[in-house]
C-alpha beads as a LAMMPS data file, in Angstrom:
LAMMPS data file: protein, C-alpha beads

99 atoms
98 bonds

1 atom types
1 bond types

-500.0 500.0 xlo xhi
-500.0 500.0 ylo yhi
-500.0 500.0 zlo zhi

Masses

1 110.0

Atoms # bond

1 1 1 23.799 -28.490 5.739
2 1 1 22.403 -27.518 2.312
3 1 1 24.845 -27.161 -0.519
4 1 1 24.637 -23.954 -2.541
5 1 1 25.727 -23.952 -6.134
6 1 1 25.774 -21.310 -8.842
7 1 1 22.441 -22.393 -10.348
8 1 1 20.620 -22.150 -7.011
9 1 1 22.197 -18.755 -6.357
10 1 1 21.015 -17.465 -9.747
11 1 1 17.493 -18.812 -9.267
12 1 1 17.196 -17.290 -5.772
13 1 1 18.755 -14.059 -7.005
14 1 1 16.087 -13.724 -9.701
15 1 1 13.170 -14.647 -7.461
16 1 1 13.650 -11.778 -5.022
17 1 1 13.385 -8.876 -7.530
18 1 1 10.354 -10.478 -9.179
19 1 1 8.635 -10.918 -5.810
20 1 1 9.378 -7.314 -4.886
21 1 1 7.950 -6.043 -8.172
22 1 1 4.796 -8.123 -7.822
23 1 1 4.310 -7.024 -4.226
24 1 1 4.775 -3.371 -5.166
25 1 1 2.285 -3.718 -8.040
26 1 1 -0.303 -5.196 -5.675
27 1 1 0.082 -2.285 -3.265
28 1 1 -0.198 0.308 -6.015
29 1 1 -3.226 -1.418 -7.527
30 1 1 -5.594 0.214 -5.016
31 1 1 -5.283 3.698 -6.481
32 1 1 -4.742 4.796 -10.054
33 1 1 -3.783 8.499 -10.008
34 1 1 -4.928 8.863 -13.631
35 1 1 -8.478 7.934 -12.613
36 1 1 -8.663 10.472 -9.753
37 1 1 -10.322 13.844 -10.268
38 1 1 -8.251 16.967 -9.695
39 1 1 -10.103 17.725 -6.445
40 1 1 -9.509 14.211 -5.094
41 1 1 -5.841 14.345 -6.078
42 1 1 -5.544 17.790 -4.479
43 1 1 -7.012 16.406 -1.238
44 1 1 -4.546 13.502 -1.292
45 1 1 -1.666 15.918 -1.853
46 1 1 -2.776 18.265 0.944
47 1 1 -2.992 15.312 3.361
48 1 1 0.449 14.129 2.188
49 1 1 -0.865 10.644 1.374
50 1 1 1.762 7.997 0.586
51 1 1 1.132 4.386 -0.496
52 1 1 3.638 3.141 2.082
53 1 1 3.670 4.436 5.650
54 1 1 7.070 5.468 7.011
55 1 1 6.039 3.815 10.306
56 1 1 4.116 0.548 9.874
57 1 1 2.331 1.216 13.182
58 1 1 0.640 4.210 11.525
59 1 1 -0.548 2.507 8.334
60 1 1 -4.061 3.139 7.027
61 1 1 -5.171 -0.313 8.179
62 1 1 -4.863 0.900 11.800
63 1 1 -6.629 4.223 11.206
64 1 1 -10.124 5.007 12.486
65 1 1 -11.108 6.403 9.069
66 1 1 -10.114 3.272 7.093
67 1 1 -12.682 0.724 5.931
68 1 1 -11.147 -2.406 4.375
69 1 1 -12.555 -3.871 1.165
70 1 1 -13.257 -7.576 1.496
71 1 1 -12.864 -8.248 -2.232
72 1 1 -9.260 -6.982 -2.140
73 1 1 -8.441 -9.190 0.829
74 1 1 -7.954 -6.167 3.054
75 1 1 -5.023 -4.784 0.985
76 1 1 -7.182 -1.899 -0.216
77 1 1 -9.871 0.140 1.423
78 1 1 -11.800 3.382 1.554
79 1 1 -10.751 6.454 3.528
80 1 1 -13.574 8.530 5.006
81 1 1 -11.375 11.658 5.126
82 1 1 -10.114 11.480 1.546
83 1 1 -13.387 9.972 0.331
84 1 1 -11.597 7.545 -1.912
85 1 1 -9.581 4.365 -2.252
86 1 1 -6.338 3.914 -0.319
87 1 1 -3.813 1.179 0.309
88 1 1 -3.927 -0.561 3.696
89 1 1 -0.182 0.121 3.959
90 1 1 -0.598 3.833 3.162
91 1 1 -0.414 6.847 5.453
92 1 1 -1.514 10.496 5.612
93 1 1 -1.275 13.319 8.140
94 1 1 -4.882 12.746 9.281
95 1 1 -4.061 9.283 10.608
96 1 1 -5.971 8.606 13.846
97 1 1 -5.505 5.468 15.910
98 1 1 -8.443 3.072 15.770
99 1 1 -10.025 2.579 19.183

Bonds

1 1 1 2
2 1 2 3
3 1 3 4
4 1 4 5
5 1 5 6
6 1 6 7
7 1 7 8
8 1 8 9
9 1 9 10
10 1 10 11
11 1 11 12
12 1 12 13
13 1 13 14
14 1 14 15
15 1 15 16
16 1 16 17
17 1 17 18
18 1 18 19
19 1 19 20
20 1 20 21
21 1 21 22
22 1 22 23
23 1 23 24
24 1 24 25
25 1 25 26
26 1 26 27
27 1 27 28
28 1 28 29
29 1 29 30
30 1 30 31
31 1 31 32
32 1 32 33
33 1 33 34
34 1 34 35
35 1 35 36
36 1 36 37
37 1 37 38
38 1 38 39
39 1 39 40
40 1 40 41
41 1 41 42
42 1 42 43
43 1 43 44
44 1 44 45
45 1 45 46
46 1 46 47
47 1 47 48
48 1 48 49
49 1 49 50
50 1 50 51
51 1 51 52
52 1 52 53
53 1 53 54
54 1 54 55
55 1 55 56
56 1 56 57
57 1 57 58
58 1 58 59
59 1 59 60
60 1 60 61
61 1 61 62
62 1 62 63
63 1 63 64
64 1 64 65
65 1 65 66
66 1 66 67
67 1 67 68
68 1 68 69
69 1 69 70
70 1 70 71
71 1 71 72
72 1 72 73
73 1 73 74
74 1 74 75
75 1 75 76
76 1 76 77
77 1 77 78
78 1 78 79
79 1 79 80
80 1 80 81
81 1 81 82
82 1 82 83
83 1 83 84
84 1 84 85
85 1 85 86
86 1 86 87
87 1 87 88
88 1 88 89
89 1 89 90
90 1 90 91
91 1 91 92
92 1 92 93
93 1 93 94
94 1 94 95
95 1 95 96
96 1 96 97
97 1 97 98
98 1 98 99
């Protein structure tokens, strides 16, 4: 049975928040709202696009309109409906199951 001491607890306690921040930054790296035109941002707003799907089964990666980008390792892609970049973990109201 491993022995836990204060030092190990502190190290583990610091690793988790850093990992969460790095993971969140990687997800958000697909889309920079400052680089989007007003019309593109308006389309995203009207489709209620979110970077993280409330139900993982309905994430962009499983949508018929999503095309993954190989250079991003599949974490980012292009949406045919929004005509722009999206996160593979994102979601919008136009989500349609891939056949």
